[in-house]
N, C-alpha and C positions, 0 to 999 in steps of 0.2 A: 502491501500499499504508500501513499508518495502524495503527498502536501502541497498544492504551492504557495510560493510564498511571493508573493508579487511575478518575478515572469522564472524564478528559483524554482526548480522540483527538491523538494527533502522530500527524503524516505520521512516513516513514520521510522517510528523509534516507541516496544513500550518495556525494555528493561534495559537498567542499567548497567547490563556489560553492552548491551547495540550502542548507548552514550553514550561507553567509555573505549567503544570500536573506535566512534565516528567521532570521539572525541582528538585522542591521535597521530587522526590521521593531515589534521588542519595544522594550517599551516603558525607561527608561532608566537608570531603576532595576534591572528585570529583567538589562538592560546590565551595567549594577556585578556586581550578584551575579553572574554569569556570569564573568566579569575574576576575578571575585574568589575563582569556586568552579576557575577551570577554573588561575589559577594557582597554586590548591595538589594540584591533580588533579598537572599539572608536575610541581612538586621534588619531591610524592613518587612520583614513578615516575623521578628522575632516582637519588635516592637513594640513594648510597654506593654506584652501582652502576659493575661496573667502570671504565669509562670515565670514570665521574664520579670515581674518586677517580686516575685516572692524569691525568686530568689537572692537580687537585688539583697531585696530586706537581710534574708540568712547572710548571706555576705556582712550585711553589716555589721548583724546582730555577732557573728564571730572575729569580726575586727576588735572590736567592743571587745570584748574574755576572750584575745589574748591567742582564739587561736590562727590563727594568719601564722603568716612565712615573708620575707623578704626574697626573693627569686632575684638574686643577678645573671646576669649574660655573660 
């Protein structure tokens, strides 16, 4: 099955394995653009969901209780 995307015919991919295989065939520049887009998309999906807000509160509580450590590169 293929999907039309403007003038380009893009094969429909339904599994992560198919998507991963397609990504490995991208030129480096396109893969970098995909990485940027995916990072932004994931960030947008996580923005202040109840679960994300709860994880922030847990982190603040851990820091306040001294359950944290400094990680240096």
